Structure formats: structure tokens, C-alpha cells
N, CA, C and O atoms as a GROMACS GRO file, in nm:
protein
  580
    1MET      N    1   0.067  -0.107  -0.003
    1MET     CA    2   0.007   0.028   0.023
    1MET      C    3   0.066   0.127   0.022
    1MET      O    4   0.031   0.234  -0.028
    2GLY      N    5   0.186   0.095   0.092
    2GLY     CA    6   0.258   0.271   0.083
    2GLY      C    7   0.299   0.304   0.167
    2GLY      O    8   0.240   0.244   0.257
    3THR      N    9   0.408   0.400   0.229
    3THR     CA   10   0.369   0.473   0.369
    3THR      C   11   0.311   0.594   0.357
    3THR      O   12   0.365   0.674   0.282
    4PRO      N   13   0.200   0.628   0.423
    4PRO     CA   14   0.104   0.728   0.474
    4PRO      C   15   0.209   0.888   0.420
    4PRO      O   16   0.322   0.898   0.469
    5GLN      N   17   0.156   1.008   0.316
    5GLN     CA   18   0.208   1.101   0.337
    5GLN      C   19   0.191   1.181   0.422
    5GLN      O   20   0.087   1.160   0.484
    6VAL      N   21   0.266   1.298   0.467
    6VAL     CA   22   0.394   1.294   0.623
    6VAL      C   23   0.409   1.489   0.557
    6VAL      O   24   0.443   1.560   0.462
    7ILE      N   25   0.357   1.485   0.689
    7ILE     CA   26   0.398   1.735   0.682
    7ILE      C   27   0.563   1.685   0.763
    7ILE      O   28   0.551   1.632   0.873
    8PRO      N   29   0.678   1.698   0.718
    8PRO     CA   30   0.812   1.702   0.796
    8PRO      C   31   0.865   1.718   0.916
    8PRO      O   32   0.928   1.658   1.003
    9SER      N   33   0.770   1.914   0.864
    9SER     CA   34   0.783   1.977   1.010
    9SER      C   35   0.645   1.959   1.097
    9SER      O   36   0.586   2.053   1.151
   10LEU      N   37   0.607   1.832   1.100
   10LEU     CA   38   0.486   1.788   1.240
   10LEU      C   39   0.533   1.666   1.302
   10LEU      O   40   0.445   1.588   1.337
   11MET      N   41   0.693   1.623   1.328
   11MET     CA   42   0.697   1.517   1.372
   11MET      C   43   0.602   1.364   1.277
   11MET      O   44   0.526   1.286   1.333
   12HIS      N   45   0.648   1.360   1.095
   12HIS     CA   46   0.535   1.291   1.151
   12HIS      C   47   0.444   1.217   1.141
   12HIS      O   48   0.404   1.105   1.110
   13ILE      N   49   0.419   1.330   1.185
   13ILE     CA   50   0.210   1.293   1.159
   13ILE      C   51   0.184   1.279   1.058
   13ILE      O   52   0.234   1.349   0.970
   14PRO      N   53   0.082   1.166   1.030
   14PRO     CA   54   0.020   1.156   0.914
   14PRO      C   55  -0.034   1.287   0.878
   14PRO      O   56  -0.050   1.390   0.944
   15LEU      N   57  -0.059   1.255   0.750
   15LEU     CA   58  -0.181   1.408   0.679
   15LEU      C   59  -0.280   1.443   0.770
   15LEU      O   60  -0.258   1.539   0.843
   16PRO      N   61  -0.400   1.377   0.780
   16PRO     CA   62  -0.497   1.395   0.837
   16PRO      C   63  -0.527   1.507   0.989
   16PRO      O   64  -0.584   1.610   1.026
   17TYR      N   65  -0.441   1.399   1.031
   17TYR     CA   66  -0.425   1.458   1.162
   17TYR      C   67  -0.262   1.548   1.209
   17TYR      O   68  -0.226   1.596   1.316
   18SER      N   69  -0.225   1.543   1.136
   18SER     CA   70  -0.071   1.658   1.105
   18SER      C   71  -0.192   1.816   1.093
   18SER      O   72  -0.184   1.884   1.195
   19PHE      N   73  -0.298   1.874   0.982
   19PHE     CA   74  -0.340   1.970   1.008
   19PHE      C   75  -0.363   2.037   1.176
   19PHE      O   76  -0.306   2.125   1.240
   20LEU      N   77  -0.506   1.920   1.208
   20LEU     CA   78  -0.519   1.934   1.335
   20LEU      C   79  -0.466   1.959   1.438
   20LEU      O   80  -0.495   2.013   1.545
   21TRP      N   81  -0.299   1.863   1.349
   21TRP     CA   82  -0.195   1.911   1.555
   21TRP      C   83  -0.216   2.076   1.482
   21TRP      O   84  -0.260   2.163   1.558
   22GLY      N   85  -0.196   2.100   1.391
   22GLY     CA   86  -0.106   2.255   1.318
   22GLY      C   87  -0.221   2.294   1.419
   22GLY      O   88  -0.200   2.303   1.540
   23PHE      N   89  -0.347   2.318   1.360
   23PHE     CA   90  -0.409   2.388   1.430
   23PHE      C   91  -0.496   2.420   1.548
   23PHE      O   92  -0.571   2.513   1.578
   24ALA      N   93  -0.456   2.300   1.608
   24ALA     CA   94  -0.419   2.321   1.757
   24ALA      C   95  -0.265   2.428   1.808
   24ALA      O   96  -0.290   2.494   1.910
   25CYS      N   97  -0.230   2.433   1.794
   25CYS     CA   98  -0.128   2.463   1.796
   25CYS      C   99  -0.134   2.570   1.809
   25CYS      O  100  -0.133   2.612   1.924
   26ILE      N  101  -0.143   2.658   1.705
   26ILE     CA  102  -0.132   2.764   1.661
   26ILE      C  103  -0.226   2.859   1.763
   26ILE      O  104  -0.195   2.952   1.837
   27SER      N  105  -0.416   2.766   1.724
   27SER     CA  106  -0.502   2.845   1.838
   27SER      C  107  -0.502   2.877   1.945
   27SER      O  108  -0.549   2.974   2.005
   28ILE      N  109  -0.436   2.776   1.977
   28ILE     CA  110  -0.438   2.738   2.093
   28ILE      C  111  -0.328   2.830   2.210
   28ILE      O  112  -0.370   2.874   2.317
   29ALA      N  113  -0.153   2.848   2.150
   29ALA     CA  114  -0.098   2.970   2.145
   29ALA      C  115  -0.146   3.084   2.203
   29ALA      O  116  -0.172   3.128   2.315
   30SER      N  117  -0.150   3.124   2.063
   30SER     CA  118  -0.216   3.284   2.040
   30SER      C  119  -0.370   3.312   2.150
   30SER      O  120  -0.390   3.422   2.202
   31ILE      N  121  -0.444   3.217   2.165
   31ILE     CA  122  -0.508   3.260   2.241
   31ILE      C  123  -0.534   3.267   2.344
   31ILE      O  124  -0.639   3.296   2.401
   32PHE      N  125  -0.434   3.239   2.378
   32PHE     CA  126  -0.356   3.210   2.568
   32PHE      C  127  -0.252   3.301   2.561
   32PHE      O  128  -0.222   3.348   2.671
   33LEU      N  129  -0.209   3.327   2.498
   33LEU     CA  130  -0.112   3.466   2.453
   33LEU      C  131  -0.188   3.552   2.475
   33LEU      O  132  -0.173   3.644   2.554
   34VAL      N  133  -0.274   3.532   2.412
   34VAL     CA  134  -0.403   3.692   2.369
   34VAL      C  135  -0.432   3.683   2.495
   34VAL      O  136  -0.365   3.774   2.545
   35PHE      N  137  -0.495   3.626   2.588
   35PHE     CA  138  -0.574   3.617   2.775
   35PHE      C  139  -0.426   3.700   2.807
   35PHE      O  140  -0.424   3.822   2.827
   36VAL      N  141  -0.327   3.629   2.809
   36VAL     CA  142  -0.243   3.653   2.870
   36VAL      C  143  -0.205   3.822   2.889
   36VAL      O  144  -0.257   3.918   2.947
   37LEU      N  145  -0.139   3.810   2.845
   37LEU     CA  146  -0.135   4.007   2.769
   37LEU      C  147  -0.177   4.100   2.859
   37LEU      O  148  -0.138   4.174   2.949
   38LEU      N  149  -0.324   4.044   2.765
   38LEU     CA  150  -0.424   4.160   2.871
   38LEU      C  151  -0.441   4.125   2.924
   38LEU      O  152  -0.528   4.062   2.864
   39MET      N  153  -0.447   4.067   3.067
   39MET     CA  154  -0.427   4.078   3.229
   39MET      C  155  -0.328   4.086   3.263
   39MET      O  156  -0.326   4.111   3.383
   40LEU      N  157  -0.170   4.071   3.188
   40LEU     CA  158  -0.077   4.189   3.234
   40LEU      C  159  -0.064   4.330   3.204
   40LEU      O  160   0.008   4.423   3.242
   41ALA      N  161  -0.196   4.305   3.092
   41ALA     CA  162  -0.184   4.506   3.020
   41ALA      C  163  -0.301   4.592   3.149
   41ALA      O  164  -0.332   4.705   3.190
   42PHE      N  165  -0.323   4.490   3.164
   42PHE     CA  166  -0.487   4.518   3.303
   42PHE      C  167  -0.368   4.559   3.398
   42PHE      O  168  -0.320   4.672   3.410
   43ALA      N  169  -0.336   4.466   3.449
   43ALA     CA  170  -0.228   4.411   3.616
   43ALA      C  171  -0.199   4.614   3.609
   43ALA      O  172  -0.252   4.717   3.650
   44THR      N  173  -0.044   4.557   3.501
   44THR     CA  174   0.016   4.650   3.522
   44THR      C  175   0.013   4.869   3.455
   44THR      O  176   0.084   4.968   3.469
   45HIS      N  177  -0.105   4.836   3.391
   45HIS     CA  178  -0.136   4.948   3.365
   45HIS      C  179  -0.020   5.006   3.259
   45HIS      O  180   0.050   5.099   3.301
   46ALA      N  181   0.001   4.963   3.142
   46ALA     CA  182   0.077   4.973   3.084
   46ALA      C  183  -0.011   4.927   2.875
   46ALA      O  184   0.075   4.903   2.790
   47GLY      N  185  -0.084   4.925   2.850
   47GLY     CA  186  -0.130   4.888   2.772
   47GLY      C  187  -0.110   5.005   2.694
   47GLY      O  188  -0.074   4.964   2.584
   48ARG      N  189  -0.114   5.116   2.693
   48ARG     CA  190  -0.005   5.215   2.573
   48ARG      C  191   0.080   5.190   2.569
   48ARG      O  192   0.129   5.287   2.512
   49ILE      N  193   0.174   5.108   2.590
   49ILE     CA  194   0.316   5.086   2.603
   49ILE      C  195   0.258   4.921   2.473
   49ILE      O  196   0.275   4.925   2.351
   50PHE      N  197   0.201   4.812   2.541
   50PHE     CA  198   0.180   4.743   2.427
   50PHE      C  199   0.099   4.730   2.318
   50PHE      O  200   0.100   4.639   2.236
   51TYR      N  201   0.005   4.860   2.322
   51TYR     CA  202  -0.078   4.852   2.177
   51TYR      C  203   0.071   4.974   2.062
   51TYR      O  204   0.076   4.981   1.939
   52ILE      N  205   0.130   5.021   2.126
   52ILE     CA  206   0.183   5.105   2.078
   52ILE      C  207   0.320   5.024   2.013
   52ILE      O  208   0.401   5.065   1.930
   53SER      N  209   0.312   4.888   2.088
   53SER     CA  210   0.500   4.833   2.027
   53SER      C  211   0.399   4.707   1.933
   53SER      O  212   0.439   4.656   1.828
   54PHE      N  213   0.281   4.680   1.992
   54PHE     CA  214   0.246   4.555   1.912
   54PHE      C  215   0.173   4.649   1.756
   54PHE      O  216   0.158   4.583   1.653
   55PHE      N  217   0.140   4.779   1.759
   55PHE     CA  218   0.101   4.765   1.636
   55PHE      C  219   0.206   4.835   1.565
   55PHE      O  220   0.180   4.868   1.449
   56MET      N  221   0.327   4.866   1.617
   56MET     CA  222   0.446   4.860   1.496
   56MET      C  223   0.517   4.738   1.491
   56MET      O  224   0.628   4.792   1.479
   57LEU      N  225   0.540   4.632   1.490
   57LEU     CA  226   0.508   4.468   1.498
   57LEU      C  227   0.435   4.389   1.445
   57LEU      O  228   0.485   4.284   1.406
   58PHE      N  229   0.248   4.422   1.418
   58PHE     CA  230   0.188   4.304   1.353
   58PHE      C  231   0.223   4.292   1.149
   58PHE      O  232   0.226   4.194   1.075
   59ILE      N  233   0.239   4.405   1.129
   59ILE     CA  234   0.263   4.337   1.013
   59ILE      C  235   0.421   4.282   0.998
   59ILE      O  236   0.426   4.168   0.951
   60PRO      N  237   0.501   4.317   1.018
   60PRO     CA  238   0.686   4.218   0.996
   60PRO      C  239   0.586   4.109   1.076
   60PRO      O  240   0.530   4.042   0.989
   61THR      N  241   0.544   4.068   1.209
   61THR     CA  242   0.552   3.901   1.293
   61THR      C  243   0.474   3.883   1.158
   61THR      O  244   0.534   3.837   1.060
   62SER      N  245   0.366   3.913   1.152
   62SER     CA  246   0.246   3.840   1.039
   62SER      C  247   0.310   3.808   0.875
   62SER      O  248   0.270   3.750   0.774
   63VAL      N  249   0.426   3.879   0.917
   63VAL     CA  250   0.490   3.843   0.691
   63VAL      C  251   0.544   3.704   0.720
   63VAL      O  252   0.527   3.602   0.652
   64LEU      N  253   0.640   3.727   0.882
   64LEU     CA  254   0.738   3.561   0.981
   64LEU      C  255   0.628   3.476   0.957
   64LEU      O  256   0.616   3.390   0.870
   65GLY      N  257   0.532   3.518   1.060
   65GLY     CA  258   0.433   3.352   1.057
   65GLY      C  259   0.403   3.383   0.927
   65GLY      O  260   0.462   3.487   0.899
   66ILE      N  261   0.348   3.348   0.847
   66ILE     CA  262   0.342   3.349   0.708
   66ILE      C  263   0.414   3.254   0.644
   66ILE      O  264   0.378   3.155   0.580
   67PHE      N  265   0.580   3.320   0.680
   67PHE     CA  266   0.687   3.260   0.570
   67PHE      C  267   0.710   3.121   0.664
   67PHE      O  268   0.725   3.012   0.609
   68LEU      N  269   0.712   3.138   0.837
   68LEU     CA  270   0.807   3.069   0.916
   68LEU      C  271   0.819   2.900   0.793
   68LEU      O  272   0.916   2.881   0.720
   69PRO      N  273   0.711   2.813   0.802
   69PRO     CA  274   0.747   2.715   0.799
   69PRO      C  275   0.883   2.618   0.720
   69PRO      O  276   0.952   2.517   0.730
   70VAL      N  277   0.855   2.748   0.631
   70VAL     CA  278   0.972   2.765   0.473
   70VAL      C  279   1.100   2.842   0.529
   70VAL      O  280   1.187   2.848   0.442
   71VAL      N  281   1.130   2.890   0.628
   71VAL     CA  282   1.279   2.928   0.761
   71VAL      C  283   1.285   2.885   0.844
   71VAL      O  284   1.341   2.950   0.932
   72ILE      N  285   1.235   2.751   0.879
   72ILE     CA  286   1.222   2.712   1.027
   72ILE      C  287   1.105   2.573   0.979
   72ILE      O  288   0.982   2.575   0.983
   73ASN      N  289   1.178   2.486   0.944
   73ASN     CA  290   1.102   2.367   0.939
   73ASN      C  291   1.125   2.260   1.062
   73ASN      O  292   1.188   2.157   1.037
   74THR      N  293   1.077   2.283   1.185
   74THR     CA  294   1.113   2.229   1.276
   74THR      C  295   0.947   2.156   1.373
   74THR      O  296   0.843   2.186   1.314
   75PRO      N  297   0.929   2.082   1.488
   75PRO     CA  298   0.780   2.042   1.495
   75PRO      C  299   0.781   2.108   1.547
   75PRO      O  300   0.665   2.089   1.581
   76TYR      N  301   0.823   2.238   1.630
   76TYR     CA  302   0.757   2.360   1.732
   76TYR      C  303   0.692   2.443   1.612
   76TYR      O  304   0.598   2.518   1.641
   77THR      N  305   0.727   2.436   1.507
   77THR     CA  306   0.729   2.554   1.385
   77THR      C  307   0.498   2.653   1.421
   77THR      O  308   0.443   2.761   1.401
   78PRO      N  309   0.457   2.488   1.489
   78PRO     CA  310   0.307   2.566   1.538
   78PRO      C  311   0.270   2.705   1.576
   78PRO      O  312   0.198   2.800   1.547
   79PHE      N  313   0.404   2.638   1.702
   79PHE     CA  314   0.322   2.732   1.836
   79PHE      C  315   0.432   2.831   1.772
   79PHE      O  316   0.377   2.939   1.754
   80LEU      N  317   0.554   2.836   1.734
   80LEU     CA  318   0.606   2.966   1.723
   80LEU      C  319   0.514   3.043   1.582
   80LEU      O  320   0.568   3.131   1.515
   81GLN      N  321   0.410   3.007   1.562
   81GLN     CA  322   0.339   3.122   1.412
   81GLN      C  323   0.200   3.134   1.508
   81GLN      O  324   0.099   3.195   1.471
   82GLY      N  325   0.214   3.057   1.654
   82GLY     CA  326   0.057   3.163   1.706
   82GLY      C  327   0.137   3.281   1.823
   82GLY      O  328   0.080   3.375   1.878
   83ILE      N  329   0.224   3.257   1.832
   83ILE     CA  330   0.364   3.382   1.914
   83ILE      C  331   0.345   3.455   1.880
   83ILE      O  332   0.288   3.554   1.924
   84LEU      N  333   0.423   3.410   1.705
   84LEU     CA  334   0.366   3.546   1.672
   84LEU      C  335   0.236   3.627   1.588
   84LEU      O  336   0.227   3.742   1.545
   85SER      N  337   0.158   3.532   1.585
   85SER     CA  338   0.054   3.581   1.555
   85SER      C  339  -0.036   3.692   1.709
   85SER      O  340  -0.145   3.742   1.735
   86LEU      N  341   0.067   3.679   1.752
   86LEU     CA  342  -0.053   3.786   1.928
   86LEU      C  343  -0.055   3.911   1.863
   86LEU      O  344  -0.159   3.976   1.866
   87PRO      N  345   0.101   3.978   1.773
   87PRO     CA  346   0.060   4.135   1.767
   87PRO      C  347  -0.054   4.169   1.673
   87PRO      O  348  -0.079   4.283   1.632
   88LEU      N  349  -0.110   4.077   1.650
   88LEU     CA  350  -0.209   4.058   1.557
   88LEU      C  351  -0.378   4.115   1.567
   88LEU      O  352  -0.460   4.198   1.527
   89LEU      N  353  -0.345   3.968   1.678
   89LEU     CA  354  -0.446   3.930   1.746
   89LEU      C  355  -0.522   3.998   1.893
   89LEU      O  356  -0.639   3.995   1.933
   90ALA      N  357  -0.376   4.069   1.961
   90ALA     CA  358  -0.422   4.151   2.055
   90ALA      C  359  -0.387   4.324   1.999
   90ALA      O  360  -0.353   4.402   2.088
   91LEU      N  361  -0.394   4.363   1.888
   91LEU     CA  362  -0.405   4.496   1.866
   91LEU      C  363  -0.566   4.536   1.866
   91LEU      O  364  -0.603   4.652   1.886
   92TRP      N  365  -0.657   4.429   1.842
   92TRP     CA  366  -0.803   4.532   1.879
   92TRP      C  367  -0.838   4.536   2.022
   92TRP      O  368  -0.886   4.641   2.064
   93PRO      N  369  -0.821   4.437   2.102
   93PRO     CA  370  -0.828   4.440   2.262
   93PRO      C  371  -0.771   4.586   2.290
   93PRO      O  372  -0.846   4.683   2.294
   94LEU      N  373  -0.649   4.593   2.307
   94LEU     CA  374  -0.531   4.657   2.357
   94LEU      C  375  -0.618   4.827   2.280
   94LEU      O  376  -0.668   4.928   2.331
   95ALA      N  377  -0.606   4.802   2.208
   95ALA     CA  378  -0.695   4.969   2.108
   95ALA      C  379  -0.791   4.959   2.193
   95ALA      O  380  -0.790   5.072   2.242
   96LYS      N  381  -0.892   4.890   2.256
   96LYS     CA  382  -1.061   4.850   2.371
   96LYS      C  383  -0.973   4.934   2.435
   96LYS      O  384  -0.938   5.043   2.390
   97LEU      N  385  -0.939   4.892   2.530
   97LEU     CA  386  -0.841   4.927   2.632
   97LEU      C  387  -0.848   4.975   2.676
   97LEU      O  388  -0.928   5.001   2.766
   98GLU      N  389  -0.678   5.060   2.596
   98GLU     CA  390  -0.646   5.226   2.526
   98GLU      C  391  -0.719   5.306   2.537
   98GLU      O  392  -0.672   5.420   2.529
   99THR      N  393  -0.907   5.286   2.568
   99THR     CA  394  -1.014   5.356   2.548
   99THR      C  395  -1.063   5.390   2.710
   99THR      O  396  -1.050   5.493   2.776
  100LEU      N  397  -1.105   5.303   2.733
  100LEU     CA  398  -1.086   5.268   2.885
  100LEU      C  399  -1.055   5.439   2.954
  100LEU      O  400  -0.939   5.481   2.956
  101PRO      N  401  -1.134   5.495   2.989
  101PRO     CA  402  -1.040   5.579   3.073
  101PRO      C  403  -0.969   5.522   3.267
  101PRO      O  404  -1.013   5.422   3.324
  102GLU      N  405  -0.919   5.564   3.295
  102GLU     CA  406  -0.794   5.570   3.394
  102GLU      C  407  -0.862   5.604   3.524
  102GLU      O  408  -0.798   5.584   3.627
  103SER      N  409  -1.009   5.662   3.535
  103SER     CA  410  -1.107   5.686   3.647
  103SER      C  411  -1.180   5.564   3.665
  103SER      O  412  -1.175   5.498   3.769
  104TRP      N  413  -1.268   5.524   3.538
  104TRP     CA  414  -1.364   5.449   3.631
  104TRP      C  415  -1.326   5.340   3.691
  104TRP      O  416  -1.407   5.304   3.777
  105GLY      N  417  -1.196   5.244   3.674
  105GLY     CA  418  -1.189   5.171   3.798
  105GLY      C  419  -1.172   5.191   3.944
  105GLY      O  420  -1.172   5.116   4.042
  106ALA      N  421  -1.151   5.350   3.918
  106ALA     CA  422  -1.111   5.410   4.103
  106ALA      C  423  -1.285   5.460   4.097
  106ALA      O  424  -1.338   5.517   4.193
  107THR      N  425  -1.333   5.438   4.013
  107THR     CA  426  -1.457   5.515   4.116
  107THR      C  427  -1.600   5.386   4.135
  107THR      O  428  -1.688   5.348   4.212
  108ALA      N  429  -1.527   5.363   3.985
  108ALA     CA  430  -1.626   5.173   4.053
  108ALA      C  431  -1.603   5.108   4.224
  108ALA      O  432  -1.685   5.057   4.301
  109ARG      N  433  -1.477   5.134   4.239
  109ARG     CA  434  -1.422   5.091   4.357
  109ARG      C  435  -1.455   5.203   4.406
  109ARG      O  436  -1.433   5.270   4.305
  110GLU      N  437  -1.489   5.270   4.475
  110GLU     CA  438  -1.490   5.409   4.583
  110GLU      C  439  -1.649   5.373   4.546
  110GLU      O  440  -1.713   5.400   4.648
  111LEU      N  441  -1.698   5.346   4.490
  111LEU     CA  442  -1.889   5.278   4.502
  111LEU      C  443  -1.851   5.102   4.555
  111LEU      O  444  -1.926   5.025   4.615
  112GLY      N  445  -1.794   5.091   4.535
  112GLY     CA  446  -1.807   5.006   4.703
  112GLY      C  447  -1.763   4.856   4.577
  112GLY      O  448  -1.751   4.742   4.621
  113ALA      N  449  -1.743   4.889   4.416
  113ALA     CA  450  -1.749   4.696   4.374
  113ALA      C  451  -1.561   4.663   4.369
  113ALA      O  452  -1.468   4.741   4.350
  114ASN      N  453  -1.564   4.517   4.394
  114ASN     CA  454  -1.471   4.494   4.407
  114ASN      C  455  -1.407   4.464   4.277
  114ASN      O  456  -1.459   4.518   4.179
  115GLN      N  457  -1.280   4.369   4.251
  115GLN     CA  458  -1.241   4.321   4.132
  115GLN      C  459  -1.318   4.271   4.030
  115GLN      O  460  -1.321   4.317   3.916
  116SER      N  461  -1.372   4.190   4.063
  116SER     CA  462  -1.435   4.085   4.023
  116SER      C  463  -1.507   4.166   3.935
  116SER      O  464  -1.466   4.177   3.819
  117THR      N  465  -1.644   4.247   3.985
  117THR     CA  466  -1.737   4.336   4.001
  117THR      C  467  -1.683   4.422   3.870
  117THR      O  468  -1.727   4.407   3.757
  118CYS      N  469  -1.576   4.515   3.910
  118CYS     CA  470  -1.483   4.565   3.800
  118CYS      C  471  -1.472   4.570   3.685
  118CYS      O  472  -1.490   4.657   3.599
  119LEU      N  473  -1.416   4.388   3.687
  119LEU     CA  474  -1.426   4.345   3.582
  119LEU      C  475  -1.539   4.249   3.481
  119LEU      O  476  -1.538   4.207   3.366
  120GLN      N  477  -1.608   4.244   3.566
  120GLN     CA  478  -1.725   4.167   3.553
  120GLN      C  479  -1.855   4.319   3.451
  120GLN      O  480  -1.917   4.292   3.348
  121LEU      N  481  -1.859   4.442   3.512
  121LEU     CA  482  -1.952   4.516   3.516
  121LEU      C  483  -1.884   4.619   3.350
  121LEU      O  484  -1.938   4.638   3.241
  122ILE      N  485  -1.733   4.667   3.412
  122ILE     CA  486  -1.695   4.759   3.274
  122ILE      C  487  -1.605   4.728   3.223
  122ILE      O  488  -1.568   4.824   3.156
  123ILE      N  489  -1.503   4.598   3.203
  123ILE     CA  490  -1.401   4.572   3.133
  123ILE      C  491  -1.454   4.455   3.024
  123ILE      O  492  -1.440   4.472   2.903
  124TRP      N  493  -1.518   4.334   3.080
  124TRP     CA  494  -1.543   4.242   2.957
  124TRP      C  495  -1.690   4.345   2.871
  124TRP      O  496  -1.652   4.386   2.762
  125PRO      N  497  -1.754   4.363   2.885
  125PRO     CA  498  -1.858   4.475   2.798
  125PRO      C  499  -1.755   4.512   2.694
  125PRO      O  500  -1.746   4.460   2.583
  126LEU      N  501  -1.679   4.610   2.741
  126LEU     CA  502  -1.583   4.651   2.676
  126LEU      C  503  -1.504   4.592   2.559
  126LEU      O  504  -1.474   4.640   2.450
  127LEU      N  505  -1.475   4.448   2.623
  127LEU     CA  506  -1.360   4.430   2.569
  127LEU      C  507  -1.390   4.284   2.464
  127LEU      O  508  -1.313   4.231   2.384
  128LYS      N  509  -1.572   4.235   2.513
  128LYS     CA  510  -1.614   4.119   2.475
  128LYS      C  511  -1.590   4.121   2.302
  128LYS      O  512  -1.556   4.029   2.228
  129LYS      N  513  -1.613   4.219   2.282
  129LYS     CA  514  -1.668   4.200   2.049
  129LYS      C  515  -1.553   4.168   2.031
  129LYS      O  516  -1.545   4.052   1.991
  130PRO      N  517  -1.386   4.255   2.052
  130PRO     CA  518  -1.276   4.218   2.015
  130PRO      C  519  -1.223   4.104   2.109
  130PRO      O  520  -1.127   4.045   2.061
  131LEU      N  521  -1.260   4.064   2.218
  131LEU     CA  522  -1.128   3.910   2.221
  131LEU      C  523  -1.270   3.784   2.114
  131LEU      O  524  -1.259   3.673   2.062
  132ILE      N  525  -1.364   3.864   2.124
  132ILE     CA  526  -1.454   3.771   2.016
  132ILE      C  527  -1.314   3.740   1.889
  132ILE      O  528  -1.215   3.669   1.873
  133ALA      N  529  -1.395   3.850   1.820
  133ALA     CA  530  -1.332   3.883   1.657
  133ALA      C  531  -1.125   3.784   1.721
  133ALA      O  532  -1.075   3.693   1.654
  134SER      N  533  -1.065   3.837   1.840
  134SER     CA  534  -0.945   3.787   1.783
  134SER      C  535  -0.990   3.590   1.778
  134SER      O  536  -0.950   3.527   1.680
  135PHE      N  537  -1.066   3.520   1.882
  135PHE     CA  538  -1.048   3.416   1.904
  135PHE      C  539  -1.109   3.288   1.720
  135PHE      O  540  -1.092   3.173   1.678
  136PHE      N  541  -1.183   3.421   1.680
  136PHE     CA  542  -1.222   3.369   1.562
  136PHE      C  543  -1.087   3.380   1.500
  136PHE      O  544  -1.046   3.273   1.454
  137LEU      N  545  -0.992   3.502   1.484
  137LEU     CA  546  -0.960   3.557   1.389
  137LEU      C  547  -0.844   3.387   1.398
  137LEU      O  548  -0.811   3.313   1.305
  138SER      N  549  -0.801   3.374   1.591
  138SER     CA  550  -0.657   3.283   1.512
  138SER      C  551  -0.724   3.126   1.578
  138SER      O  552  -0.666   3.069   1.671
  139LEU      N  553  -0.862   3.066   1.509
  139LEU     CA  554  -0.904   2.973   1.480
  139LEU      C  555  -0.892   3.048   1.272
  139LEU      O  556  -0.900   2.986   1.166
  140PHE      N  557  -0.886   3.089   1.279
  140PHE     CA  558  -0.873   3.154   1.093
  140PHE      C  559  -0.775   3.112   1.053
  140PHE      O  560  -0.763   3.048   0.949
  141PHE      N  561  -0.666   3.148   1.147
  141PHE     CA  562  -0.487   3.146   1.094
  141PHE      C  563  -0.444   2.956   1.128
  141PHE      O  564  -0.361   2.888   1.069
  142GLY      N  565  -0.515   2.926   1.213
  142GLY     CA  566  -0.503   2.777   1.272
  142GLY      C  567  -0.535   2.689   1.113
  142GLY      O  568  -0.444   2.625   1.061
  143ILE      N  569  -0.657   2.696   1.057
  143ILE     CA  570  -0.733   2.649   0.976
  143ILE      C  571  -0.601   2.676   0.780
  143ILE      O  572  -0.537   2.616   0.694
  144ALA      N  573  -0.653   2.834   0.837
  144ALA     CA  574  -0.546   2.859   0.741
  144ALA      C  575  -0.363   2.856   0.697
  144ALA      O  576  -0.286   2.910   0.618
  145GLN      N  577  -0.364   2.759   0.802
  145GLN     CA  578  -0.220   2.750   0.825
  145GLN      C  579  -0.205   2.632   0.770
  145GLN      O  580  -0.094   2.580   0.765
   0.00000   0.00000   0.00000
């Protein structure tokens, strides 16, 4: 019958499963990193710095992520592609976080809201659409890989 076709960069996983492996690696890595970055930006109030740096990096990292399998052919290439998609995926949520006035969190705490209530009533409604769009964009990157 012959040996099954494989993609060399994915540890010789047979073809139907190698696409699923690459899809899962890219999607999970990029979604996880977006949430970690947003938590870090929210905790340190450094959203503006992340936004400016990611705005400058999103085109070069996106191009590098697209051509990465040609340059580096290793088993962890899908993880690197997920990491390189971070600036593009985090740009819109960081822009929305940037529009949030600093005084809203302090005002909510003065009115008796704790951290989780502030997150639930102020931050989540503001970031819901950008996070959903980033989620679907990461799924698209995983499928298009």
C-alpha cells in the first residue's frame, strides 16, 4: 500500500492529523497569549506601551508567521506561528482597553465594586467583541495554516 503522506515539520504525523495538530497549536498558543497579555496590560496599566509596540510589530510578525514553515521546519513551528500572530490578535483588544478611562476603575471601587465586579461590569462589556474577533481570527489562522 505504501507509506502515508506526512508533513515533515510536524513530527511525521500522518496528513489528516497533522493539520489538526497545527490548527490546535496555533489557535491555543495565540489565544492563551492574548489573554495573558491582556491580564498583564490590565494589571500593570501598560496597555498604551503594548499597543504602540504591537502596532509597529504586527505587519513584520504576520509576514514572518506566514513564511515561517519555509524558513524553519521543526516540530514546534506551529507554536512559533501562534506566538508570531500575537501582535495582530492583541491589537484590537488593546485599542479598546486604551479607550477605557483610568478613573473608571477607581470610581467603581469607590462605589463599592471589588475587582471581579469591576471586571464583569466595566472591562468585559468593553472587550467582549474584540476578544471574540481575536478568537475567530486565531481559529482562521490555525485553519489557514
